[in-house]
N, C-alpha and C positions, 0 to 999 in steps of 0.2 A: 213509921213508914206507912204511906197510903197505898191501898190496893183497890182495884175496881176501876171500871171505865170512867165513872164520873170524876174520880180523883185524878186520873191520868189526863182527862180532857181539860181539867182546870189547870194542871201543871203545863200542858202544852199551850193553852191560851195565854198564861202568864209569860211563858218563854217567847211566844210570838210577839206579844206586846213589848217585852223587854228589848228585843232586837229591832223594833220599829216597823215590823211587817204587819200585814193584815191577812186574815184567812178568808177564804170564800165559804160562805154559809150555804149548805145544801139542806133545803127543807126536807124533813123526813117524809118518805112516801112521795117524793117529787120526781117522777121518771124523766122529765125533760131536763133535769139538772144532773142526772147520773145515768146517762144513756147506756154506757158499756155494760154496767151491772144489770140494768133493766133488760137489755137485749139478751144477755146470757140467761138470766132468770126466766125470760119468756121462752127461749129455746128449750131449756131444761124441762120446763113445765109442759110445753107442747109435745116435744119429741120423746119424753121419758115418763114423767110423773103422772100425766093424765091417762097413760095407757097401762100402768102397772099397779098391781096390788102386792105389797110386801108383807110376807107372813112372819118375817123375823128381821132383826137388825143385821144379821150376817148375810141374809139374802139381799137386803137393800144395799149393803156395802159392795157385794160382788156385782150386782146388776149396774149400779151407778158407776163403779170403776170401769166396767166394760164399756158403758156409754161414753165415759170421759175419754178413754183411749180412742174410741171411734171418732168422737168429736174433734180431738186434737190431731189425729194422724190420718184419717181417711175422708172425713166429711168436708166437702168443698165449702169455702166461705166466700161470699160474693165480694167482700171488701178486700180480699187477697187475690182477686182475679180467678176465683173459683178453684183455688188450691187450698189444701189443708194447712193450718198454721205450723205444724211440726210433723212433716211427713215421716213415715217409718223409714228407718235407715236400714239398708241391706248390709248385712255383715259380710266382711271380706273373708274368703276362705282362709283358714289357718295355714294350710299347705296345699299348693297346687299339685295335682297328680303328676308323677314323674313317668317318662317313657320307660318301658321295660328294658333291662340291660341285655346285651347280646348273649350273656350266659344263660338266660332263661328263654331261649327260643322254643318255638313250638314245632310240632312234626311238619306242619305245612311249610315251614321255613327251610327244611332240609331238602337237598336235591334228590330227585327221584332216580333210582338205579334201574337201567333197562337191561 
């Protein structure tokens, strides 16, 4: 059994050739051919990595996860009409508050005796 990206890529190329299709070749380090990844990498670098110093792997994981959540749920994206891609969902209340029953009336509800 073959493991590793070079062996998998060879198997995929053979499979594509066997079915008669062609793959699009993207030159490594070619931003104009892989725009979505390059735009995201640029945003990550500009908005987070250039302004942080990570002192541990745990700290990096926490800060990057916080940025990822902000990027996906709050940050406006121009390609989406300045809306976030996955806005945070507001949780529906489990149970709506019920009105008080007549048996639990307060002193103000009782008639005044003169």
